Each structure stands twice: as structure tokens, then as C-alpha cells.
C-alpha positions as CSV (number, residue, x, y, z in Angstrom):
1,X,70.8,3.2,1.6
2,X,67.5,2.8,-0.2
3,X,67.2,3.3,-3.9
4,X,64.5,5.8,-4.7
5,X,62.3,5.5,-7.8
6,X,63.6,7.4,-10.7
7,X,61.6,10.6,-11.5
8,X,62.0,11.2,-15.2
9,X,59.9,14.4,-15.1
10,X,62.2,16.0,-12.5
11,X,65.3,15.4,-14.6
12,X,63.6,16.3,-17.9
13,X,62.7,19.6,-16.1
14,X,66.4,20.1,-15.3
15,X,67.4,19.6,-19.0
16,X,64.6,21.9,-20.0
17,X,65.8,24.5,-17.5
18,X,69.2,24.3,-19.3
19,X,67.5,25.4,-22.4
20,X,67.5,21.9,-23.9
21,X,64.7,19.9,-25.3
22,X,64.5,16.3,-24.0
23,X,61.1,14.6,-23.9
24,X,60.2,12.9,-20.6
25,X,59.8,9.7,-22.5
26,X,63.5,9.7,-23.3
27,X,64.2,9.4,-19.6
28,X,61.3,7.2,-18.6
29,X,63.0,3.9,-19.3
30,X,65.4,4.5,-16.4
31,X,68.5,5.4,-18.4
32,X,68.8,8.6,-16.3
33,X,71.4,11.3,-16.2
34,X,75.1,11.7,-15.2
35,X,76.6,14.7,-13.5
36,X,80.3,15.4,-14.1
37,X,82.3,17.8,-11.9
38,X,84.9,19.9,-13.8
39,X,87.7,21.4,-11.8
40,X,88.0,24.3,-14.3
41,X,84.3,24.7,-14.8
42,X,80.9,23.7,-13.5
43,X,78.9,20.4,-13.6
44,X,78.3,18.8,-17.0
45,X,74.9,17.0,-17.5
46,X,75.0,13.9,-19.6
47,X,71.7,12.4,-20.9
48,X,72.3,8.6,-20.6
49,X,69.7,7.7,-23.2
50,X,71.5,9.5,-26.0
51,X,74.9,9.5,-24.2
52,X,75.3,13.2,-25.2
53,X,76.3,16.2,-23.1
54,X,73.2,18.3,-22.5
55,X,74.5,21.4,-20.7
56,X,76.5,22.7,-17.8
57,X,75.2,23.7,-14.3
58,X,76.8,26.8,-12.8
59,X,77.8,26.0,-9.2
60,X,78.7,29.6,-8.5
61,X,82.1,28.6,-7.1
62,X,85.5,27.4,-8.4
63,X,87.3,24.2,-8.4
64,X,84.6,21.5,-8.0
65,X,86.0,18.1,-7.3
66,X,84.0,15.7,-5.2
67,X,80.4,15.3,-6.2
68,X,77.3,13.5,-4.8
69,X,73.6,13.2,-5.1
70,X,70.8,12.5,-2.7
71,X,68.9,9.2,-2.9
72,X,65.8,10.9,-4.2
73,X,67.9,12.8,-6.9
74,X,66.6,16.2,-5.8
75,X,69.9,17.7,-4.5
76,X,73.3,17.6,-6.1
77,X,76.4,18.5,-4.0
78,X,79.9,19.6,-5.1
79,X,83.1,20.2,-3.1
80,X,84.7,23.4,-4.3
81,X,88.5,23.5,-3.7
82,X,89.1,27.2,-4.5
83,X,86.2,28.5,-2.4
84,X,86.5,26.1,0.6
85,X,82.8,25.2,0.5
86,X,80.2,23.0,-1.0
87,X,77.5,23.9,-3.5
88,X,74.0,22.4,-3.0
89,X,72.0,22.5,-6.3
90,X,68.3,21.8,-6.9
91,X,68.3,19.3,-9.8
92,X,64.8,20.3,-10.9
93,X,65.9,23.9,-11.6
94,X,69.7,23.4,-12.0
95,X,70.1,26.3,-9.6
96,X,72.3,26.7,-6.4
97,X,70.2,26.4,-3.3
98,X,73.0,27.4,-1.0
99,X,76.7,27.3,-0.3
100,X,78.0,25.9,2.9
101,X,81.5,26.7,4.2
102,X,83.6,23.6,4.9
103,X,87.3,24.5,5.2
104,X,90.5,24.5,3.1
105,X,90.7,22.1,0.2
106,X,87.5,20.1,0.3
107,X,87.8,17.1,-1.9
108,X,85.8,13.9,-1.5
109,X,82.0,13.9,-1.1
110,X,79.7,11.1,-0.1
111,X,76.0,11.5,0.5
112,X,74.2,9.2,2.9
113,X,70.5,9.8,3.8
114,X,70.3,13.6,4.5
115,X,73.9,14.0,5.4
116,X,76.9,14.9,3.3
117,X,80.4,13.7,4.4
118,X,83.2,15.9,3.0
119,X,86.9,15.3,3.5
120,X,89.1,18.4,3.5
121,X,92.9,18.9,3.9
122,X,94.0,22.1,5.7
123,X,97.7,21.2,5.2
124,X,97.4,20.2,1.5
125,X,99.5,22.1,-1.0
126,X,98.9,22.5,-4.8
127,X,100.6,20.1,-7.1
128,X,101.5,16.4,-6.7
129,X,102.3,15.1,-3.3
130,X,106.0,14.8,-2.3
131,X,107.5,11.4,-2.6
132,X,107.3,9.6,0.7
133,X,110.5,9.9,2.6
134,X,111.8,12.7,0.4
135,X,113.3,16.0,1.8
136,X,110.1,17.8,0.7
137,X,108.1,15.3,2.6
138,X,110.3,15.5,5.7
139,X,110.4,19.3,5.7
140,X,106.7,19.8,5.5
141,X,106.0,21.5,8.8
142,X,102.5,22.4,8.0
143,X,101.1,18.9,8.7
144,X,97.7,19.7,10.1
145,X,95.4,16.7,10.4
146,X,92.7,16.4,7.8
147,X,89.0,16.7,8.7
148,X,85.7,15.1,7.8
149,X,82.9,17.6,7.9
150,X,79.3,16.3,8.3
151,X,76.7,18.5,6.7
152,X,73.0,18.2,7.5
153,X,71.2,19.1,4.3
154,X,67.9,19.8,6.1
155,X,69.6,22.3,8.4
156,X,71.9,23.5,5.7
157,X,75.0,23.6,7.9
158,X,77.9,21.6,9.3
159,X,76.7,19.7,12.3
160,X,79.9,17.8,13.2
161,X,83.6,17.9,12.4
162,X,85.8,14.9,12.8
163,X,89.5,15.4,13.2
164,X,91.2,12.8,11.0
165,X,94.7,11.9,10.0
166,X,97.0,13.7,7.5
167,X,95.2,14.3,4.2
168,X,91.9,12.6,4.6
169,X,90.9,11.3,1.2
170,X,88.3,8.7,0.2
171,X,85.2,7.8,2.2
172,X,83.2,4.6,2.3
173,X,80.4,3.2,4.6
174,X,79.9,-0.2,6.0
175,X,76.9,-2.1,4.6
176,X,75.0,-1.7,7.9
177,X,75.5,2.1,7.8
178,X,77.1,2.1,11.3
179,X,80.7,2.8,10.3
180,X,82.5,5.3,8.1
181,X,85.8,4.3,6.6
182,X,88.3,7.0,5.6
183,X,91.7,6.7,3.7
184,X,94.4,9.0,5.0
185,X,96.8,9.7,2.2
186,X,99.8,11.2,3.9
187,X,99.4,9.2,7.1
188,X,99.4,5.9,5.2
189,X,96.4,4.7,7.3
190,X,92.7,3.8,7.0
191,X,90.5,4.9,9.9
192,X,87.1,3.6,11.0
193,X,84.7,6.0,12.7
194,X,81.3,5.6,14.3
195,X,78.8,7.1,11.9
196,X,76.7,8.8,14.5
197,X,79.4,10.1,16.9
198,X,82.4,10.3,14.7
199,X,84.4,8.4,17.4
200,X,87.5,6.8,16.1
201,X,87.0,3.0,16.4
202,X,90.0,1.7,14.6
203,X,93.2,2.8,12.8
204,X,94.8,0.5,10.3
205,X,98.4,1.3,9.4
206,X,99.0,0.4,5.7
207,X,102.6,1.6,5.2
208,X,104.0,-1.9,5.3
209,X,101.8,-2.7,2.3
210,X,102.1,0.4,0.3
211,X,102.0,4.2,0.1
212,X,99.2,6.8,-0.2
213,X,95.8,5.1,0.2
214,X,93.2,6.9,-1.8
215,X,90.1,5.0,-3.1
216,X,88.2,2.7,-0.8
217,X,85.2,0.4,-1.5
218,X,83.2,-2.3,0.3
219,X,82.2,-5.4,-1.7
220,X,78.4,-5.7,-2.4
221,X,78.2,-8.6,0.0
222,X,80.0,-6.6,2.7
223,X,82.5,-9.3,3.3
224,X,85.6,-7.4,2.1
225,X,87.0,-4.0,1.3
226,X,89.6,-2.8,-1.2
227,X,91.8,0.3,-1.1
228,X,94.1,1.7,-3.8
229,X,97.7,2.5,-2.8
230,X,98.5,5.1,-5.3
231,X,102.3,5.5,-4.9
232,X,102.9,1.8,-4.7
233,X,100.8,0.6,-7.6
234,X,98.9,-1.8,-5.5
235,X,95.4,-2.7,-4.3
236,X,95.0,-3.6,-0.7
237,X,92.4,-6.2,0.2
238,X,90.9,-6.2,3.7
239,X,88.4,-8.6,5.3
240,X,85.0,-7.6,6.8
241,X,86.7,-6.5,10.0
242,X,89.1,-4.3,8.0
243,X,92.1,-6.4,8.7
244,X,94.6,-6.3,5.8
245,X,94.7,-9.7,3.9
246,X,96.9,-9.2,0.9
247,X,97.9,-6.8,-1.9
248,X,97.4,-7.0,-5.6
249,X,99.6,-5.4,-8.2
250,X,97.9,-2.8,-10.4
251,X,99.1,-0.3,-13.1
252,X,100.7,3.0,-12.2
253,X,98.9,5.3,-9.8
254,X,95.6,3.6,-9.0
255,X,92.9,5.8,-7.5
256,X,89.2,5.3,-8.2
257,X,87.9,1.8,-7.5
258,X,84.5,0.1,-7.7
259,X,83.0,-3.4,-7.7
260,X,80.2,-4.1,-10.2
261,X,76.8,-4.5,-8.8
262,X,77.0,-8.3,-8.6
263,X,80.4,-8.2,-6.9
264,X,82.0,-10.4,-9.7
265,X,84.4,-7.9,-11.2
266,X,86.5,-5.1,-9.8
267,X,87.4,-2.0,-11.7
268,X,90.5,0.2,-10.9
269,X,91.3,3.5,-12.6
270,X,95.2,3.5,-12.9
271,X,95.8,7.0,-14.0
272,X,99.4,7.0,-15.0
273,X,99.0,3.6,-16.6
274,X,96.3,5.3,-18.7
275,X,94.1,2.3,-18.2
276,X,90.9,1.2,-16.5
277,X,91.9,-2.2,-15.2
278,X,89.4,-5.1,-14.6
279,X,90.0,-7.9,-12.1
280,X,88.0,-10.9,-11.0
281,X,86.6,-9.8,-7.6
282,X,87.0,-13.2,-6.1
283,X,90.4,-14.4,-7.3
284,X,91.8,-10.9,-8.1
285,X,93.3,-12.2,-11.3
286,X,93.4,-9.5,-13.9
287,X,90.8,-9.8,-16.7
288,X,92.2,-7.0,-18.8
289,X,93.1,-3.4,-19.3
290,X,91.0,-0.8,-21.1
291,X,93.2,2.0,-22.6
292,X,92.1,5.4,-21.5
293,X,93.2,9.1,-21.6
294,X,95.2,11.2,-19.2
295,X,94.6,11.4,-15.4
296,X,91.4,9.3,-15.3
297,X,90.5,9.2,-11.7
298,X,86.9,8.6,-11.1
299,X,84.1,6.7,-12.9
300,X,80.5,5.5,-12.6
301,X,78.5,2.7,-14.1
302,X,75.2,3.7,-15.7
303,X,72.1,2.7,-13.7
304,X,71.5,-0.3,-16.0
305,X,75.1,-1.4,-15.5
306,X,75.7,-1.7,-19.3
307,X,78.3,1.2,-19.5
308,X,80.9,3.0,-17.5
309,X,81.6,6.7,-17.7
310,X,85.2,7.6,-16.8
311,X,86.4,11.2,-16.1
312,X,89.8,11.9,-17.7
313,X,90.9,15.2,-16.3
314,X,94.0,16.0,-18.4
315,X,92.4,14.7,-21.6
316,X,89.4,17.0,-20.9
317,X,86.9,14.2,-21.8
318,X,84.6,11.6,-20.4
319,X,85.0,8.1,-21.9
320,X,82.0,5.8,-22.4
321,X,83.0,2.1,-21.9
322,X,80.9,-1.0,-22.8
323,X,81.0,-3.2,-19.7
324,X,80.4,-6.4,-21.7
325,X,83.0,-5.8,-24.4
326,X,85.4,-3.9,-22.1
327,X,86.1,-1.3,-24.7
328,X,85.7,2.4,-25.2
329,X,82.7,3.2,-27.4
330,X,82.5,7.0,-27.2
331,X,84.5,10.1,-26.3
332,X,82.6,13.0,-24.8
333,X,85.1,15.8,-25.2
334,X,85.4,19.6,-24.6
335,X,85.2,19.2,-20.8
336,X,87.0,21.4,-18.3
337,X,89.3,19.0,-16.4
338,X,86.6,16.5,-15.3
339,X,87.2,15.1,-11.8
340,X,84.2,13.0,-10.8
341,X,81.0,11.4,-12.0
342,X,77.7,10.3,-10.3
343,X,74.4,9.3,-11.8
344,X,70.7,9.4,-11.0
345,X,69.3,6.8,-10.5
346,X,72.3,6.0,-8.3
347,X,74.9,3.5,-9.7
348,X,77.9,1.6,-8.6
349,X,81.0,3.7,-9.0
350,X,84.2,5.1,-7.4
351,X,82.2,8.0,-5.8
352,X,78.8,6.4,-5.1
353,X,76.8,3.3,-4.8
354,X,73.0,2.5,-4.9
């Protein structure tokens, strides 16, 4: 995916449209903006120069979770759980361009070129998942396979629907852009699909390593992948052919995961541990834990890699973390159950990459 040049005028126009005064010069040095999806609200805009909240975009739908942005920064996309659709917003005006119907419980969003890949879960129920092997899990008769909808932004519609496994979750792409990798939470599997046709190329059973795969990321050099196993408090390491290699112990309930840009460190959001954990990406030895708030699932580096923004849903805040000191430097509160974060220019993070 090519990194487009940052257009400070466009994003200054967005902030102006929100009724906020931010000079284009404040964005011209490449600090950029962050967009935060709030499950109980809209999308919060954060000015990364001042690291202040600058306003909220109305997505004209309810329950936004997954969020993504196009390479040129012109379109922002949210997956809206309550409405079963995605909102497509023009970032220059902050207005919704269109809604596109997806299906029940759309959750994870990835944008690649002019396509949006959205996982959704027809069989998913509200509340936490049942414990694997429990009676609630065994008696769940409504186990409809999850789906991955592929939306063409130019056409403004779903152009392909891939039938996945139970509870499709995280999405990643191979470095060559030929394969899509999907974690399937209830199926305890990771599936590999052809990007163009959606054909299933490989299915990797992970149940012998741990339960409930959620986050998935490819290393910057493309030589390995990592997936979080939420219910087993582990990180699964896979080789470049997506063969499992080993597991690494993490804190409780790991979800969002991302390498840094250089591929030297690996960050894991362990929500019930209330920590953002940092590992050496080569040895997988733990470097340290950064204390966080409640239900912190997804995060993004800033475009200059100097800071991380972490969405903490149950604390209703976004934490700002210094990547050199590995400590929280600021709390952006008064959010409405933040779920995910992306930036423009695009950054490394649990939901995106440059």
C-alpha cells in the first residue's frame, strides 16, 4: 500500500468544518490527525500537533466499532454494529457521503486501495463470548459462519461476500497484497484467502495453542505473523507461510497487536491486564508493561512514531503514550466508549498500517 502525501489543507478544512480554528501551519509538519470510533457516539477527531480533541463527526448511525481511512486520507469508514452498515465520510467536510448495508454485527474494518474489507458475525450475540466448552457454548445452535464483505468505494456497494468461519474477527494482508488473513474467533482458526477471488487457500487450526484468535499482524519485513489468543492469554507466532511456530505468554485478554515501524518492538493491548505490553519483536522477551485503563482494545502510533494513542472503552478515554519512555503522558477523557483509532497520515497500529 503506497503512502500518500499528507494534505494539511484538507484536514485543516475538516477541523474548520467542525467549527474549530486550526491553522494549516499547525498540521503542515506532518503531525496529522487521529480518528477515534466511539461505540456510544460518533468519531472523535484528535489534532496530533496539540494532542487535543477537536470535535466529533456524526456518522448518522449507531454503534461504530471498526474504523479505516483511505491512503489519500479523503474517505473515512466506520462499521456500525447497531445499523448493520458502514458509514463513508468525506474528511474534507466531515459529512457522510453514503451508508452501505453490510449485514449483522459488522466489526473489523481494513481499507486497501479502493476496497474496504469488513468482517461481520450473523451468529454473534451481545455480551462476552461463552467460555469455550461451556454449556452456553455447546448449546449455541445459531452458529452461522461469519462473513467478510468487500466494498468497492468507487462503486459504493458490496462487490463480493466471502463465507468465513464462526465469528470472523481481525483482518490482515500479506505484504505482497495477494492474500487476506482472517482470525475466526469461535472457530479457533486463522484462514487465508486470495485477495482477488476470496478463495480459501489455507485454514490453520489454532485450538491446540489457545482459544479465541482476535488480533493479527504481519511483521514489517513480511517474514512472520502474530495473532492474539484472547481466552488463553497468549500470542501465537507464525512463519511467513503462516505455519504456527510458538506461543508467548501475555497478560489477560490480549486483543489489539502491532509491530513498530522498524519491526523491533511488538505492542499488545491486554485488556483485562489493564496494560499495553511491549515485547522484543525478535526474541519475544517482554520489555515492560504500561499501565492503562479499562477495556483498552485498539491503538495506533502517531505518524512520526513518537507516541501511541490507545482507546480504552470502559474508561471512556484515549491514552497518549510516549514510545521512548513507555509511559502514559496524557489522558483524553469524555469519550463515548472508544473502540478503535486510525490516523492520517497512516501509521502502524492494531487497525492499520502505512
